[in-house]
PyMOL Python script that loads the backbone (N, CA, C, O; Angstrom):
from pymol import cmd

cmd.read_pdbstr("""\
ATOM      1  N   MET A   1     -74.873 265.753 -84.335  1.00  0.00           N
ATOM      2  CA  MET A   1     -73.722 265.409 -85.140  1.00  0.00           C
ATOM      3  C   MET A   1     -72.663 264.700 -84.296  1.00  0.00           C
ATOM      4  O   MET A   1     -72.006 263.772 -84.767  1.00  0.00           O
ATOM      5  N   ASP A   2     -72.500 265.139 -83.051  1.00  0.00           N
ATOM      6  CA  ASP A   2     -71.510 264.496 -82.174  1.00  0.00           C
ATOM      7  C   ASP A   2     -71.897 263.056 -81.859  1.00  0.00           C
ATOM      8  O   ASP A   2     -71.034 262.182 -81.772  1.00  0.00           O
ATOM      9  N   ILE A   3     -73.184 262.811 -81.690  1.00  0.00           N
ATOM     10  CA  ILE A   3     -73.632 261.452 -81.369  1.00  0.00           C
ATOM     11  C   ILE A   3     -73.364 260.521 -82.548  1.00  0.00           C
ATOM     12  O   ILE A   3     -72.958 259.376 -82.350  1.00  0.00           O
ATOM     13  N   LEU A   4     -73.584 260.995 -83.761  1.00  0.00           N
ATOM     14  CA  LEU A   4     -73.289 260.199 -84.946  1.00  0.00           C
ATOM     15  C   LEU A   4     -71.788 259.918 -85.037  1.00  0.00           C
ATOM     16  O   LEU A   4     -71.391 258.802 -85.372  1.00  0.00           O
ATOM     17  N   PHE A   5     -70.958 260.908 -84.745  1.00  0.00           N
ATOM     18  CA  PHE A   5     -69.508 260.732 -84.766  1.00  0.00           C
ATOM     19  C   PHE A   5     -69.076 259.682 -83.742  1.00  0.00           C
ATOM     20  O   PHE A   5     -68.245 258.825 -84.041  1.00  0.00           O
ATOM     21  N   VAL A   6     -69.641 259.752 -82.535  1.00  0.00           N
ATOM     22  CA  VAL A   6     -69.299 258.783 -81.486  1.00  0.00           C
ATOM     23  C   VAL A   6     -69.724 257.382 -81.897  1.00  0.00           C
ATOM     24  O   VAL A   6     -68.987 256.421 -81.675  1.00  0.00           O
ATOM     25  N   PHE A   7     -70.899 257.257 -82.489  1.00  0.00           N
ATOM     26  CA  PHE A   7     -71.385 255.946 -82.919  1.00  0.00           C
ATOM     27  C   PHE A   7     -70.489 255.345 -83.996  1.00  0.00           C
ATOM     28  O   PHE A   7     -70.114 254.175 -83.912  1.00  0.00           O
ATOM     29  N   ILE A   8     -70.145 256.136 -85.002  1.00  0.00           N
ATOM     30  CA  ILE A   8     -69.328 255.623 -86.109  1.00  0.00           C
ATOM     31  C   ILE A   8     -67.917 255.286 -85.642  1.00  0.00           C
ATOM     32  O   ILE A   8     -67.392 254.227 -85.985  1.00  0.00           O
ATOM     33  N   THR A   9     -67.296 256.174 -84.863  1.00  0.00           N
ATOM     34  CA  THR A   9     -65.938 255.870 -84.387  1.00  0.00           C
ATOM     35  C   THR A   9     -65.950 254.708 -83.396  1.00  0.00           C
ATOM     36  O   THR A   9     -64.976 253.960 -83.311  1.00  0.00           O
ATOM     37  N   GLY A  10     -67.031 254.551 -82.652  1.00  0.00           N
ATOM     38  CA  GLY A  10     -67.162 253.391 -81.768  1.00  0.00           C
ATOM     39  C   GLY A  10     -67.222 252.093 -82.551  1.00  0.00           C
ATOM     40  O   GLY A  10     -66.609 251.100 -82.158  1.00  0.00           O
ATOM     41  N   LEU A  11     -67.958 252.092 -83.659  1.00  0.00           N
ATOM     42  CA  LEU A  11     -68.008 250.898 -84.509  1.00  0.00           C
ATOM     43  C   LEU A  11     -66.651 250.599 -85.140  1.00  0.00           C
ATOM     44  O   LEU A  11     -66.244 249.440 -85.225  1.00  0.00           O
ATOM     45  N   ILE A  12     -65.961 251.628 -85.576  1.00  0.00           N
ATOM     46  CA  ILE A  12     -64.628 251.434 -86.153  1.00  0.00           C
ATOM     47  C   ILE A  12     -63.673 250.884 -85.096  1.00  0.00           C
ATOM     48  O   ILE A  12     -62.889 249.977 -85.374  1.00  0.00           O
ATOM     49  N   ALA A  13     -63.740 251.431 -83.891  1.00  0.00           N
ATOM     50  CA  ALA A  13     -62.876 250.957 -82.808  1.00  0.00           C
ATOM     51  C   ALA A  13     -63.194 249.511 -82.459  1.00  0.00           C
ATOM     52  O   ALA A  13     -62.280 248.707 -82.277  1.00  0.00           O
ATOM     53  N   TRP A  14     -64.472 249.168 -82.363  1.00  0.00           N
ATOM     54  CA  TRP A  14     -64.860 247.801 -82.021  1.00  0.00           C
ATOM     55  C   TRP A  14     -64.358 246.831 -83.084  1.00  0.00           C
ATOM     56  O   TRP A  14     -63.819 245.772 -82.761  1.00  0.00           O
ATOM     57  N   HIS A  15     -64.536 247.190 -84.345  1.00  0.00           N
ATOM     58  CA  HIS A  15     -64.080 246.309 -85.426  1.00  0.00           C
ATOM     59  C   HIS A  15     -62.558 246.165 -85.410  1.00  0.00           C
ATOM     60  O   HIS A  15     -62.032 245.061 -85.548  1.00  0.00           O
ATOM     61  N   GLY A  16     -61.864 247.271 -85.244  1.00  0.00           N
ATOM     62  CA  GLY A  16     -60.405 247.223 -85.267  1.00  0.00           C
ATOM     63  C   GLY A  16     -59.803 246.461 -84.102  1.00  0.00           C
ATOM     64  O   GLY A  16     -58.775 245.802 -84.256  1.00  0.00           O
ATOM     65  N   LEU A  17     -60.430 246.542 -82.944  1.00  0.00           N
ATOM     66  CA  LEU A  17     -59.869 245.885 -81.763  1.00  0.00           C
ATOM     67  C   LEU A  17     -60.275 244.426 -81.623  1.00  0.00           C
ATOM     68  O   LEU A  17     -59.595 243.670 -80.929  1.00  0.00           O
ATOM     69  N   THR A  18     -61.357 244.011 -82.259  1.00  0.00           N
ATOM     70  CA  THR A  18     -61.817 242.630 -82.109  1.00  0.00           C
ATOM     71  C   THR A  18     -61.569 241.771 -83.341  1.00  0.00           C
ATOM     72  O   THR A  18     -61.837 240.571 -83.304  1.00  0.00           O
ATOM     73  N   PHE A  19     -61.067 242.343 -84.427  1.00  0.00           N
ATOM     74  CA  PHE A  19     -60.873 241.599 -85.666  1.00  0.00           C
ATOM     75  C   PHE A  19     -59.725 240.613 -85.532  1.00  0.00           C
ATOM     76  O   PHE A  19     -58.672 240.930 -84.979  1.00  0.00           O
ATOM     77  N   LYS A  20     -59.951 239.405 -86.051  1.00  0.00           N
ATOM     78  CA  LYS A  20     -58.894 238.398 -86.157  1.00  0.00           C
ATOM     79  C   LYS A  20     -58.925 237.832 -87.562  1.00  0.00           C
ATOM     80  O   LYS A  20     -59.995 237.658 -88.146  1.00  0.00           O
ATOM     81  N   SER A  21     -57.762 237.548 -88.100  1.00  0.00           N
ATOM     82  CA  SER A  21     -57.691 236.985 -89.444  1.00  0.00           C
ATOM     83  C   SER A  21     -58.147 235.523 -89.410  1.00  0.00           C
ATOM     84  O   SER A  21     -58.473 234.994 -88.347  1.00  0.00           O
ATOM     85  N   SER A  22     -58.168 234.886 -90.564  1.00  0.00           N
ATOM     86  CA  SER A  22     -58.644 233.502 -90.638  1.00  0.00           C
ATOM     87  C   SER A  22     -57.765 232.533 -89.857  1.00  0.00           C
ATOM     88  O   SER A  22     -58.231 231.466 -89.458  1.00  0.00           O
ATOM     89  N   ASN A  23     -56.502 232.886 -89.634  1.00  0.00           N
ATOM     90  CA  ASN A  23     -55.633 232.006 -88.856  1.00  0.00           C
ATOM     91  C   ASN A  23     -55.559 232.417 -87.386  1.00  0.00           C
ATOM     92  O   ASN A  23     -54.747 231.872 -86.637  1.00  0.00           O
ATOM     93  N   GLY A  24     -56.391 233.367 -86.961  1.00  0.00           N
ATOM     94  CA  GLY A  24     -56.495 233.726 -85.545  1.00  0.00           C
ATOM     95  C   GLY A  24     -55.554 234.806 -85.062  1.00  0.00           C
ATOM     96  O   GLY A  24     -55.480 235.061 -83.860  1.00  0.00           O
ATOM     97  N   LYS A  25     -54.836 235.443 -85.959  1.00  0.00           N
ATOM     98  CA  LYS A  25     -53.898 236.488 -85.548  1.00  0.00           C
ATOM     99  C   LYS A  25     -54.526 237.858 -85.707  1.00  0.00           C
ATOM    100  O   LYS A  25     -55.384 238.072 -86.564  1.00  0.00           O
ATOM    101  N   LYS A  26     -54.082 238.790 -84.859  1.00  0.00           N
ATOM    102  CA  LYS A  26     -54.551 240.172 -84.941  1.00  0.00           C
ATOM    103  C   LYS A  26     -53.599 240.978 -85.808  1.00  0.00           C
ATOM    104  O   LYS A  26     -52.385 240.776 -85.771  1.00  0.00           O
ATOM    105  N   ASP A  27     -54.154 241.886 -86.581  1.00  0.00           N
ATOM    106  CA  ASP A  27     -53.383 242.724 -87.489  1.00  0.00           C
ATOM    107  C   ASP A  27     -52.983 244.000 -86.754  1.00  0.00           C
ATOM    108  O   ASP A  27     -53.828 244.659 -86.149  1.00  0.00           O
ATOM    109  N   PHE A  28     -51.695 244.350 -86.805  1.00  0.00           N
ATOM    110  CA  PHE A  28     -51.192 245.525 -86.092  1.00  0.00           C
ATOM    111  C   PHE A  28     -51.855 246.813 -86.566  1.00  0.00           C
ATOM    112  O   PHE A  28     -52.181 247.676 -85.751  1.00  0.00           O
ATOM    113  N   VAL A  29     -52.055 246.951 -87.859  1.00  0.00           N
ATOM    114  CA  VAL A  29     -52.627 248.184 -88.405  1.00  0.00           C
ATOM    115  C   VAL A  29     -54.068 248.355 -87.943  1.00  0.00           C
ATOM    116  O   VAL A  29     -54.475 249.466 -87.605  1.00  0.00           O
ATOM    117  N   ARG A  30     -54.849 247.274 -87.922  1.00  0.00           N
ATOM    118  CA  ARG A  30     -56.231 247.361 -87.429  1.00  0.00           C
ATOM    119  C   ARG A  30     -56.258 247.700 -85.950  1.00  0.00           C
ATOM    120  O   ARG A  30     -57.100 248.485 -85.513  1.00  0.00           O
ATOM    121  N   LEU A  31     -55.357 247.125 -85.177  1.00  0.00           N
ATOM    122  CA  LEU A  31     -55.287 247.468 -83.753  1.00  0.00           C
ATOM    123  C   LEU A  31     -54.922 248.934 -83.556  1.00  0.00           C
ATOM    124  O   LEU A  31     -55.483 249.605 -82.690  1.00  0.00           O
ATOM    125  N   LEU A  32     -53.988 249.429 -84.353  1.00  0.00           N
ATOM    126  CA  LEU A  32     -53.566 250.820 -84.259  1.00  0.00           C
ATOM    127  C   LEU A  32     -54.721 251.774 -84.566  1.00  0.00           C
ATOM    128  O   LEU A  32     -54.994 252.691 -83.793  1.00  0.00           O
ATOM    129  N   PHE A  33     -55.397 251.555 -85.698  1.00  0.00           N
ATOM    130  CA  PHE A  33     -56.492 252.442 -86.070  1.00  0.00           C
ATOM    131  C   PHE A  33     -57.705 252.256 -85.162  1.00  0.00           C
ATOM    132  O   PHE A  33     -58.451 253.208 -84.932  1.00  0.00           O
ATOM    133  N   GLY A  34     -57.911 251.058 -84.650  1.00  0.00           N
ATOM    134  CA  GLY A  34     -58.982 250.838 -83.679  1.00  0.00           C
ATOM    135  C   GLY A  34     -58.729 251.601 -82.389  1.00  0.00           C
ATOM    136  O   GLY A  34     -59.659 252.154 -81.802  1.00  0.00           O
ATOM    137  N   THR A  35     -57.493 251.636 -81.948  1.00  0.00           N
ATOM    138  CA  THR A  35     -57.131 252.377 -80.746  1.00  0.00           C
ATOM    139  C   THR A  35     -57.278 253.882 -80.959  1.00  0.00           C
ATOM    140  O   THR A  35     -57.780 254.589 -80.086  1.00  0.00           O
ATOM    141  N   ILE A  36     -56.848 254.359 -82.100  1.00  0.00           N
ATOM    142  CA  ILE A  36     -57.001 255.787 -82.410  1.00  0.00           C
ATOM    143  C   ILE A  36     -58.478 256.164 -82.479  1.00  0.00           C
ATOM    144  O   ILE A  36     -58.875 257.210 -81.965  1.00  0.00           O
ATOM    145  N   ALA A  37     -59.288 255.325 -83.107  1.00  0.00           N
ATOM    146  CA  ALA A  37     -60.722 255.592 -83.191  1.00  0.00           C
ATOM    147  C   ALA A  37     -61.354 255.589 -81.806  1.00  0.00           C
ATOM    148  O   ALA A  37     -62.234 256.405 -81.529  1.00  0.00           O
ATOM    149  N   LEU A  38     -60.919 254.685 -80.933  1.00  0.00           N
ATOM    150  CA  LEU A  38     -61.446 254.640 -79.566  1.00  0.00           C
ATOM    151  C   LEU A  38     -61.095 255.915 -78.802  1.00  0.00           C
ATOM    152  O   LEU A  38     -61.925 256.437 -78.058  1.00  0.00           O
ATOM    153  N   LEU A  39     -59.887 256.415 -78.978  1.00  0.00           N
ATOM    154  CA  LEU A  39     -59.495 257.656 -78.311  1.00  0.00           C
ATOM    155  C   LEU A  39     -60.348 258.832 -78.775  1.00  0.00           C
ATOM    156  O   LEU A  39     -60.797 259.635 -77.957  1.00  0.00           O
ATOM    157  N   PHE A  40     -60.572 258.938 -80.082  1.00  0.00           N
ATOM    158  CA  PHE A  40     -61.420 260.011 -80.597  1.00  0.00           C
ATOM    159  C   PHE A  40     -62.856 259.860 -80.111  1.00  0.00           C
ATOM    160  O   PHE A  40     -63.501 260.844 -79.749  1.00  0.00           O
ATOM    161  N   CYS A  41     -63.352 258.630 -80.103  1.00  0.00           N
ATOM    162  CA  CYS A  41     -64.714 258.363 -79.649  1.00  0.00           C
ATOM    163  C   CYS A  41     -64.897 258.798 -78.199  1.00  0.00           C
ATOM    164  O   CYS A  41     -65.860 259.494 -77.877  1.00  0.00           O
ATOM    165  N   LEU A  42     -63.992 258.398 -77.333  1.00  0.00           N
ATOM    166  CA  LEU A  42     -64.104 258.743 -75.916  1.00  0.00           C
ATOM    167  C   LEU A  42     -63.887 260.231 -75.677  1.00  0.00           C
ATOM    168  O   LEU A  42     -64.506 260.814 -74.786  1.00  0.00           O
ATOM    169  N   ARG A  43     -63.015 260.846 -76.464  1.00  0.00           N
ATOM    170  CA  ARG A  43     -62.772 262.285 -76.300  1.00  0.00           C
ATOM    171  C   ARG A  43     -64.023 263.093 -76.627  1.00  0.00           C
ATOM    172  O   ARG A  43     -64.399 263.993 -75.876  1.00  0.00           O
ATOM    173  N   VAL A  44     -64.659 262.775 -77.735  1.00  0.00           N
ATOM    174  CA  VAL A  44     -65.877 263.486 -78.122  1.00  0.00           C
ATOM    175  C   VAL A  44     -67.003 263.177 -77.150  1.00  0.00           C
ATOM    176  O   VAL A  44     -67.776 264.068 -76.795  1.00  0.00           O
ATOM    177  N   LEU A  45     -67.107 261.928 -76.717  1.00  0.00           N
ATOM    178  CA  LEU A  45     -68.168 261.559 -75.777  1.00  0.00           C
ATOM    179  C   LEU A  45     -68.042 262.308 -74.470  1.00  0.00           C
ATOM    180  O   LEU A  45     -69.015 262.909 -74.013  1.00  0.00           O
ATOM    181  N   PHE A  46     -66.871 262.290 -73.855  1.00  0.00           N
ATOM    182  CA  PHE A  46     -66.712 262.881 -72.537  1.00  0.00           C
ATOM    183  C   PHE A  46     -66.627 264.402 -72.540  1.00  0.00           C
ATOM    184  O   PHE A  46     -67.156 265.047 -71.635  1.00  0.00           O
ATOM    185  N   PHE A  47     -65.977 264.981 -73.535  1.00  0.00           N
ATOM    186  CA  PHE A  47     -65.769 266.412 -73.523  1.00  0.00           C
ATOM    187  C   PHE A  47     -66.855 267.199 -74.251  1.00  0.00           C
ATOM    188  O   PHE A  47     -67.265 268.260 -73.780  1.00  0.00           O
ATOM    189  N   ASP A  48     -67.324 266.700 -75.381  1.00  0.00           N
ATOM    190  CA  ASP A  48     -68.302 267.460 -76.168  1.00  0.00           C
ATOM    191  C   ASP A  48     -69.740 267.117 -75.789  1.00  0.00           C
ATOM    192  O   ASP A  48     -70.585 268.009 -75.708  1.00  0.00           O
ATOM    193  N   ILE A  49     -70.026 265.854 -75.559  1.00  0.00           N
ATOM    194  CA  ILE A  49     -71.414 265.454 -75.277  1.00  0.00           C
ATOM    195  C   ILE A  49     -71.717 265.555 -73.787  1.00  0.00           C
ATOM    196  O   ILE A  49     -72.722 266.154 -73.404  1.00  0.00           O
ATOM    197  N   LEU A  50     -70.871 264.982 -72.947  1.00  0.00           N
ATOM    198  CA  LEU A  50     -71.138 264.985 -71.508  1.00  0.00           C
ATOM    199  C   LEU A  50     -70.645 266.236 -70.807  1.00  0.00           C
ATOM    200  O   LEU A  50     -70.978 266.448 -69.641  1.00  0.00           O
ATOM    201  N   GLY A  51     -69.869 267.065 -71.470  1.00  0.00           N
ATOM    202  CA  GLY A  51     -69.416 268.332 -70.910  1.00  0.00           C
ATOM    203  C   GLY A  51     -68.368 268.191 -69.819  1.00  0.00           C
ATOM    204  O   GLY A  51     -68.375 268.956 -68.854  1.00  0.00           O
ATOM    205  N   GLY A  52     -67.483 267.242 -69.955  1.00  0.00           N
ATOM    206  CA  GLY A  52     -66.405 267.054 -68.979  1.00  0.00           C
ATOM    207  C   GLY A  52     -65.394 268.183 -69.037  1.00  0.00           C
ATOM    208  O   GLY A  52     -65.435 269.035 -69.925  1.00  0.00           O
ATOM    209  N   ILE A  53     -64.508 268.170 -68.096  1.00  0.00           N
ATOM    210  CA  ILE A  53     -63.496 269.227 -68.010  1.00  0.00           C
ATOM    211  C   ILE A  53     -62.432 269.002 -69.054  1.00  0.00           C
ATOM    212  O   ILE A  53     -61.485 269.783 -69.150  1.00  0.00           O
TER     213      ILE A  53
END
""", "prot")
cmd.dss("prot")
cmd.show_as("cartoon", "prot")
cmd.util.cbc("prot")
cmd.orient("prot")
């Protein structure tokens, strides 16, 4: 279940951080949620799956 969570939040983070509108600008809300998703993804990966401190 943790691996599925990491995969899905990783995809959300990748989409949110790399998305650009048709005129080439980045959307603040997508960047915000992409960053939050990346934090959750890395937290679950390092602490729950890899057993970090």
